[in-house]
C-alpha positions in Angstrom: -31.1 -34.3 44.9 -29.8 -36.1 47.9 -26.2 -36.7 48.9 -25.1 -40.0 50.4 -24.5 -38.1 53.6 -28.1 -36.8 53.7 -29.3 -40.4 52.9 -27.3 -41.8 55.8 -28.7 -39.2 58.1 -32.2 -40.0 57.0 -31.8 -43.7 57.6 -30.0 -43.2 61.0 -32.8 -40.8 62.1 -35.2 -43.8 62.2 -32.9 -45.9 64.4 -31.5 -45.8 67.9 -28.1 -44.9 66.6 -26.5 -41.5 67.3 -26.8 -39.4 64.1 -23.7 -37.5 65.2 -21.6 -40.6 64.4 -22.2 -39.9 60.7 -19.2 -37.8 59.5 -19.6 -35.7 56.4 -16.6 -36.1 54.0 -15.7 -35.9 50.3 -15.0 -38.9 48.1 -11.7 -37.4 47.2 -10.7 -37.4 50.9 -10.9 -41.2 51.0 -8.0 -41.8 48.6 -9.6 -44.8 47.0 -7.7 -46.8 44.3 -10.6 -46.7 41.8 -11.8 -43.4 40.4 -15.2 -42.2 41.6 -17.3 -39.3 40.3 -17.2 -36.2 42.5 -21.0 -35.9 42.6 -22.8 -39.1 43.5 -26.0 -37.5 44.7 -29.3 -39.4 44.4 -31.7 -37.7 41.9 -35.0 -39.1 40.6 -36.0 -36.0 38.6 -35.5 -37.7 35.2 -37.7 -40.6 36.2 -40.4 -38.2 37.3 -40.2 -36.1 34.1 -40.3 -39.2 31.9 -43.2 -41.0 33.7 -45.1 -38.0 34.9 -45.5 -39.9 38.2 -44.8 -38.4 41.6 -42.0 -40.3 43.2 -42.2 -40.9 47.0 -39.6 -39.0 49.0 -36.6 -40.9 50.3 -37.8 -40.4 53.8 -41.2 -41.9 53.0 -39.5 -44.9 51.3 -37.1 -45.5 54.2 -40.1 -45.5 56.6 -42.1 -47.8 54.4 -39.2 -50.3 54.1 -38.6 -50.2 57.8 -42.3 -50.8 58.6 -42.4 -53.6 56.0 -39.3 -55.5 57.1 -38.8 -54.1 60.5 -36.0 -52.1 61.8 -32.9 -54.3 61.2 -30.6 -51.7 62.8 
């Protein structure tokens, strides 16, 4: 599983931006008007178990996308 914070850090690590600008927080701290689930982690284990296929890591996919479309950041 991967949290949105970890995803943001992974993306930023491939850019020229300062990764220390990413601030870890909780969805409950944002006081949003619409309810959100407490855990919005990214998890592909169900897809992997159903298909039997190895799923590329998020880091590999981010690198592949940035090579394919260039670094837009």
